[in-house]
N, C-alpha and C positions, 0 to 999 in steps of 0.2 A: 712662713712669712716672718717678715722683722717689724720692729715698731713702727718702721716708716711705710708699712705696706707693701714692701720691694721683697720679691722671692729670691733666694739664693742663687736662682738663674741670672737674674737682673743683676745682682752684686757681680757675679762672675763676668758676665758681658761687658760690666764697667772696664775691667782691665784690658778690653780691646777696642773699646770705643775711643774716637780721635777726634776733638773739635779744632776748630779751625778759626774760630774767631779771634782776633787780635794776634796773630801768628804770622810769621815771615815764609815766603815761598823758599824751599830747599829742594835738592835734589834727594834723590833714594839714599844717599851716603851722608845726608845731613850737611851739606853745604849750600849756603846761601847763593840765590840766583839773583843776578842784576838785571835780567831782560830773558823774559820769557815770549816776545812777539817777533825777534829777529834772529836769525839763524847767523852763526859766524861766518863772515866772507871776506874774499880778499878785495877789498873796496867796496862800494856802495852795490856794485853792480857786477861783482866777480864771483866765482864758483864758491861754492859752501865747502868749507874746510872739516876734513875727518875728525881733527881734534877738538871739535865742539862737542863735547862729551853729555853737556846737557840737553842738546838736540837729539842726539844718538839715544839717549837714555828713556828720553820722553817719548820719541817715535816708536823705539822697540818696544815699551810698554805698551802704548796705544795698539801696535801690532798684532799682541798676544791677549787682548784683554776679554776676548770671547773664548768660552769654552764650550765643550759638546752640549748641546741641548737633551734634556731627556728623549728618549726614542719614544715613549708614553707618557703624557701627564707633562708636557713641556709648558704649557701655558697654563700659569698658577697664580695664586696671590696668597699670603699668609699674615699670622697675627700672632702675638704673645698673648697668654692667660693664664688661667690656672682651673685643677680640678679640685672638686672636694666632694668626697663619700658623705651620703646622708648619715648614715649609721654602721654598726659594725656586724650587722645581719649578714654580711657575706663571710664573716672569719669562719663559718662552718663548711665553707666550700672551698675558700683560699688562704694562702699564707702572705700573698701580696699586701704589703702594709698599706700603699696608698688606696686599696680598697675597704679596708677594714678598718681605717683610723679615723674617725670623726674628728674634724677640727683641723685635720692636716691639709694643708692647700699645696697641691703639687704642681710646679711651674709646667706649662706646656707651651708647645708652639704647634700652631695647625697650619697645614696647607690645602687648599681647595684648587682643583685642576679642572679642565677638560682632558680627555684622553687621547683624540686622534691627532688635533691638530699642532703645529708648530707654535713656536713662542709666538709669531707675530699674527696668528690666527683672531678671529674674534672670540668674544666670552659667550655669546647667546648661541651657539651652533648645537644642533641636535646632537647629544652626546651624552656618554656617562659622566659624571662628575667623579674625581677623586676627592676623599675625605680623609685625610692621613693626620694623626696626631702623636706628637712624640713627647712622652710623660717623663720628666726629668725627676725619676724619684730617687729617694735616698738609698736605693738598692741598686741604681743603675737606670739606664734608660730602657723604657718599654715605648715601642712604636706599634701603635693600632692603624695598620694601612687599609683603608677600606674604601668603598664608593658611595654615591649615593641610592644606589640601587642593591638589593640583597642578595642576587644572583650574580653569574658571569656567563659569558658566551661559550667556554669549554669546561669541560672535564677534567683534563688531563693537562699539565703545564708542556708538556710535549707538542701540543698544538699552538701554542701561544706565538710562535714566529709566523707560523702561517695564517692565524687570524690577524695579527697587527701588519703584515704584508696584505692583506686582503682588504682592510679598512683604509689602509694609508692611500695616499693621491696613486694613480695608475704609474707605473715605472716608465712607461715609454714616453709621457707628457707631462708627467707630475700634475695630475690634474684629478679630481679637484681637492682643494685644502679643505680640510676640516669638515668632511661630508661623508656619510655615509651611503648618499644617494649616487652609487656607481655600479658599474657591472661587476667588478672583482670583489666587493663585499658580498653582494647577494649571490655570487654565484657559488661562494663559500657557504653561505647561509642555505642555499637550498640543498648543498650536497651534505651538510654536516647538521644533521637534524635536532643536535644536543642544543644547538644555538636558539630552537624556538621560543623558549621561555622568556629568555633576556631579550630578543627581538620585540616580543610583547611589550616589554619595559622599556625598551628603546623608543618604540614607536608610540607611547602613551607621553603624557604631557610631565612626566618625571624626567624626561630628557630636556626640559626646558626651564630650568627652575629660576622663577623670579627674582632671588637673591641665595647666595650661600647662605645667609642668615634665615631662609625660609626650606631649607632643605633637609631631609633626614640623611643620615648616615649610618652605614651597616659595616661590619667586619666581614662579612661574606662568607668566610669558612665557619667551619664548626672548630672552636679551640677548645681547651681542656684547663680547668682550674684545678689545683691541687692543694687540699689543706694541710695544716702542719704534721697530720698522721700520714699523709702520703696518699690519702684517697682521693680520686680523680673525680670530676662530674663535667660532663659536656656543656659546652657554652657558646651561645650565639651574642654578639654585642650589638646594640642600637644605639643611635643617636637619633632624639627628637627634637626639634627646634621649638624654641618657648613662642615663637611668632607664628608657628603653625606651617603645613605644608602647602606651597603655593607655587604656581607656574605662570609663565608666560603662554601665550598663544602664539601657533606657527609664523602666520603672517607678520606680528609684531616682531618674533625674534631676527627674522630676516632685515626689516627695517632698522632694529637698533644697530646691527652688526654695521649699518653705514653710518648712522647717526652718532653712535657713542661705541665703537668695538671693546672699550673697557667697562661696560655697564657693569658687570658682577664685581670687578676689582673696585671699581671707583665706590660702588653702593657700601662694600665691606669698609673700605677706608674713610668714607665719609660717616658712616654709623659710628665708627669706633671713635675718632676725632670728636664726634659731637658727643660723646658720652652715652650713646645709646648701643651699650655694651651687648654684641649676639651672646645667645646663652642657648644650650643643649642640655637635655636630660639624657644621662646614660643608663641605658636598660640592659638587663641581660635574660635570655631565655636559658633556663638551666635544665639539663637532662641527665638523670643519675645514669649512671655506666650500665645497669642492668637491663635497662631500657634502651639500648641503643637499637635493637632490631624491632622495636614497638610498632615502627612507622612503616607507610607502603612507599618509602623513599629511602634513600640511603643518607644516612647523616653527613658522609664522608662527600658527598656529591655537590659540588660548587653552585650545580644549576639550580638546586632546589631550596626552597624556604622551609622553615617549619611554621606551619600558620598559627597566628597568635591565639586562635581558640581552640588549639590544641595544647600549647604552651603558652601562656601568657607571658608578657614581657614584663620585667620587675624592675621598676625604677631603683637605681643605688645611689645615683650622684648627679653633680652638674658640671657643666664645663662651661666656662666664662672666657672670652676674648676681649682685653681691656686695654691693649698696647699694639700700636703700629709699627712693624719694624723701622729701624733707623736708615737702614739702607737695603734695599731690595737685593741685590745681588749677594751681599756678604750673609744676608740670612735666607730669605726665602728661594733664592736660586742655589745657594751653596747646601741647604739642609739636606741631610742624606737618611731617608726613611729605610728600614730595613726589618722584614717579618722576624728574622730572627733574633732581634733585640727584645728579650723577654725577660723578666725577673722572677725570683722564687714565688711559686705559687700559681704561676700561668705557664702552660705547655702546648704543644703542638697536637694534631691527629694525623692522620695517615691519608688525610685528603690529598691527591696527588697532585691539584693545582697549588694547593698550600706547599706541597714539599718542594715543586718546582720554584715558586717564588722565594723559598729560604735560599736557594743558589743565586738565581738569577738579581734580586735586589743589591747584595752585596758585589756581586761580579760586575754590574753596572756602574757602580759608583769609582769602581778602580781605574776605568777610561775617563769617565766625566769629571772627576776631581782629582784626576793627575796621581794615583797611589795611593798605598794603604795606609797612609796618616791622615785620611779625611776626617777621622773621628777626632781628630786634634784640632778641626776648623772650630772657631768660638761656639757658633750655633750648634754644632753637633756634639760639644764637649757635655759628659755626664756631669751632676753637681757632686756625683758618688766618688770617692778617692780612685784613680786609676793607675796601678801598679800591676807589670807585668814584664817579660822578657821579650818584647817586640823590640827591635832595633833597628835603626837606620831609614834607607826608603827616601824617596823624594819627601821635601816639604816637613821634613823632621823637626818639630817646634819643641820639645823638651832636650834636656841637656842630663842623660841618666848618669848617674855616679855609681862609683864600685867596679869591682874587677868580674864580678859574674854575673852572666847573662844567659843563663841557664838553669834548667832544674834536673834533678837535685843538685845544690850545691852547699857546700861547707865555707867558701870563702865569704860568701854574703850572709852568713849567718841562717843558711836556709829560706833566706827571704828573697822576694814575696810568698810567703806561708799559703800552702794548700789548704782548701777545707776549712773547717771551722764553723762557728755560727753564722749564718746568712747564707751560706754557700749555695749555690743553684746544684740541685739533684734532679736529674731529668727523672719524669715519670716512668716507672718501672712497669713495662708492658710486653708480654709473650707475644711473638709473632713465629707463625710457622707457614710454610707453604713453598712451593716451587719456584724457580726462578723463572719468570714467564710475561710475555708481553700480551695483556689481557685485559679488557674491562671486566669489573666483576657483572654479573646479570641484574643486581640490585641497581645498576647504574642505568638500564637500558629503557627505562620509559622516558620519552622526552618530550611527551606532549600533555600530559595530566594536569600538571602545574600550571602551563600556559593556559589549559581551558580555564583553573581555578582561577586565574589572574582576569581572564576575559569575562568570566561571569560576576566576577565581585566589582565591575566597573558599573558607574553611572551612565546614564542615557548618553549624556556630553560625552564622556570620557571615550565610549565607545566609538562615537562619531570622529572624535579627533585621531583613534587610533586608526580607523578606517581611512580617513585623510592623509595621515601619514604614510601608509603603506602604498596609498595610489601616488602620492608624490614620489616618494621614494624609488618604487619601481617604473614609474614614469619616467625617471631620468635612465633607466637600464636599457641599453639599444638592444640586446640580445632577446629574442623573445622567449626562449626556450628558458632562460632563467627566471622571467617572470612568469612561466607556467610552473616550473619547480617548485618556485616559493608559495604559489597558490596551492600546489598539492599538499604542500607541509601544513599549511594553514587550514585544509579541509581534515586534517587529524584533529586540530584545536576546535574548529566549529564550523558548521557548513556555512552558516548564515554570513559569519566573517569571510571565508574564503570567496562566497558568491559575490559579495559588496566590492571586495578588493578586485576580483575578475573582472567584473563589469566597468570598473574604473580605469583598467591599465590594458583592456583590449585582448583579452584572453578567453578562451572557453571556460564559463564557469562549471564547476564540476556537478555533474548530474545528481549525486546524491552524498550525505555524509560517509566519510570512510568509517569513521564510529560515532557512535551516539554521544552527545554532550553530557558527561556524567551528572551535570545539574547542580554541584556543589559551588560555594563560593567562600570568599573570607572576606568580609565586610572593612576589616583593617586594611586592605589593600587600596582602597578607592580614598582619592582626596576628598572625597565629598563625605566621608566617614568622621564625625565627631571634629569638624573643622573649628581651628581656634579662629575667632572673628576679631580683630583689633584695628583701629587705626593708626597706632603708634607706629612711628616711623615712616609711614604712607607718604608718599611723595604727592600732593596737590597743587595743581595748576590753576590760578584766579587769572583769568582772561580780563583784561581792562583796556580803555582806550580814554582820551580827553572826554570829560564828561561824566565820569564813572562815578558811581555813589561811593564815598570815599568810607561814609560810616560803615556801610555794608562789607567793602573790603576789609577793613579793621575789624570789624565784628566777626566775620566769618574766620579771618586768619588768627584772630585770639581764640576763639572757641576751639578750633582744631587744634592749634598749637598746644591748649591746654591739655589735650587728650594725646599730646604726642606726637601728632603729624607734622610733616615738613611741609610749611607753604610756600609758594612762590609765585609772585605777581609777574605775567608774561603781558608785552605788550609790543606794537609794532615797531617800536624801538625802546633804546635802553636809557637810562637814567630816570626819568619819573613823567607821570601822564598828570593832567590837571583834573581835580577831581570838579563835581557838578557845582559846589560852592567855591571854587578858586583854590582849593587846596592842593598841594604837592602830594601825589601819591607815588612812592618810589616803586620803582620797576627792578626786579630782581634779574630779569633776562629778557633778550630781545626775543620775539617769536623765530625769528630766521636763524637762531642759532641752538633751538630745541625742537622738539617734535611729541605729539600726543603719548608716543610710544615710550617715553623716557619717564613717564607721570602714571600714577596709579588711578588718578580721578581728576576731574575737572569743575570747577565752578564759575558760573557766569554771574559778576553781580547786575543791579539794575543802573540805572543812569541813561535815558532815552539817548542821548548824544554818543554816548559810549557803544552802546548796543548796535546803534545804527551802524557806526563806524567799523564794528567789527563785522557785522553783516555782510558789508560789501567789501570785506578782506579774505580774499581766497584763502589764505593761510590760517585764519581763525576759523572759517566756516569748516576746511578741511580736517582741523584740530579736534573739533567738536565730532565730527562725523565718524572719523577714525576712532576717538576713543568710543564713541556708541558701538561700531564694528567690533572691537576688542573686548567688549562686555564689561567695560569700565563704568563706575558710578559718575553721573552727570547731574549736576545741580544747576538750578536758575531761580534767579531771586526777581520779582517784580518784572520789569521789561525785559529781563534777561532770556525770559522765554522766547523771546522774538529770535533771537541766534539758534535756538532749537529748531524752531521752525524753520530757519534758513537753512539748516543742514539737514532739514526733513525729518526731525524728530519731534515730538510731542504728541501728537493723539495718533491712536489710542495710547493711554498710559503704557509705559513700558517699564520691565523690571529695573530697578537701578536708577531709573530718571526721578529726580527730586525736584519740585518746584514750590517755590512758596511765595506768600503776598510780602507786597513791601514792608509792613509792618511787623511780619512772624519771624524776626531774624533766629531767635532762640528754637521754635520750632522747627525752622527749616535746618539750622546746622545740627540737630539732634537727628533728624532724619536721614540728613545727607551722612552724618559720621557712621549711621548705622550701615546705609547703603555702601561706603566706601570700605569699611571694617569687612564686608563679605567677599572683598577682592573681586569676585567676577560674578556676572549675573548671566549664565550659559542658557538660561531660558529664553534669554531675547533672540528675537528673528532678526540677527543682525545683517543676513544677506541681502536684506531689501534696500539697505542703505550703500550707496557707491561710496567706495573708499577715495 
């Protein structure tokens, strides 16, 4: 970092940034333009002339603005930031300077994404989320390209085209978009048992993150750290959000997709713009090479986790995102991640899915970004010096000097020189075997960890998983596919299989295929050690004419002090009149928002205000729906009447907070605690109509 708190990458990007304030319009050739509203014609109503070079250039560039979207992870959002390691304790395991040098702030760009949908799909679909970080280290770029789930659908990359073809919209009618609830995906799943563990994660609330800022990240694969002496250690990477791990609920996500399809994108952008910089802790699980075979699963199997109870996650550093992109296309869309971008001290393993990705990620950029020179695009350029014999190609942005473009050479003094201090050296590993197309027997257990995941869930999490399977399979037309999935689930847990079968119209299995092994891993549950904070939570305050203005201001001040984002909602925009004649500014009109866009709701007192809200169907539905989704609901004084209109009130419900007119401090304290809990799943929400 420099004295002005800007990174080397920031200064490098300054070379590519172009401002437009107080400038004149020109063509791409720098020629000033006198008119860009009318093409050059013969007379006012005559034909357009081909000699109109400005028109031709303008329309031609427009016609070529779009580039191929990513086949997967097309829908995304990104931000700049930095990574810094806590201490030098990893020096015993890796030579990577950015992981071993306290005080070194490494610039990063992070991109979050959905997987299956197109660029125009909604943010809140049920899907895996990509979590990719490009570290611009002094030794070159390192890309940690992972997901918000620690496992994947397949074990060998040769199955990746099959999986993606299955989950994408069906080819005969291009339906459904950004959804796994269709026949081809579940047909693949029922015939490919290795998907079972990942499907348990996908049917859980992990597939419905409240925010990118409240989402874990995982490197998925087992990588290898290599220290200065050349000794290797297996490693798995984990990102844990400072705000905790929180999710939406399924009914909510579907409504958000219509109300605000950019919900997660907007949340990330607005948090950074307001100075609430998202933060994650990087943790590692380290396994000595001599313990490679000490587990009842294979470390090279991407459908398996290392339970944290067996190998604890060791915190090593933090990631902070503190600046939004200047231009979405130039940065978020053009950034090119590749697992093969590693620095000295980090190496690969023989995970067959990882090995396939080492080819695929580089290959896909060639068509998407127009040729081999995509590393020269500003967002992809390393801050480390780049010197090699790569030449020519589309979009070559440098002017190589000299006569020699080969190695070895004498005409260029032997430069660029090979080797030397800091050169990347691959880990030396002896590998023996026959050339063969066959999976290792150690990859053969497809159900034990799916059972581990199921056993680890809280009761409400299990309910959501069963409901998800029922929804997804309920969209599947062919009955034999539903039956095949239920057969697989019976290998995981008999009760799970029966509950799913009963909801999708197939015969429940008569008995367990195998006994449930009974083991769990508490760290897999979102109920385990939850982070509870009201910071950055969006709180809706409902108001109408006659509202108690002092209560509105008191609630807003108290919650904002704790970091919450409060918005006053009313039937109309502008302002409402307080009970004493005061003007109470309105943030948004009710018809432009919905309860699904907020984390909690408060109804202040003021008899006239509450009466008007109780007669407003939108306001009643707002409160009722928030209750259904398990959110904190608060009412001061007469505000409780709106809860009654929404059929909420008695008996006392978890997360519903009421307060007397004069107890503002006690109310805001209790309400903040309820909102900090995120959800109240113990609530019997089904009795309230949505």
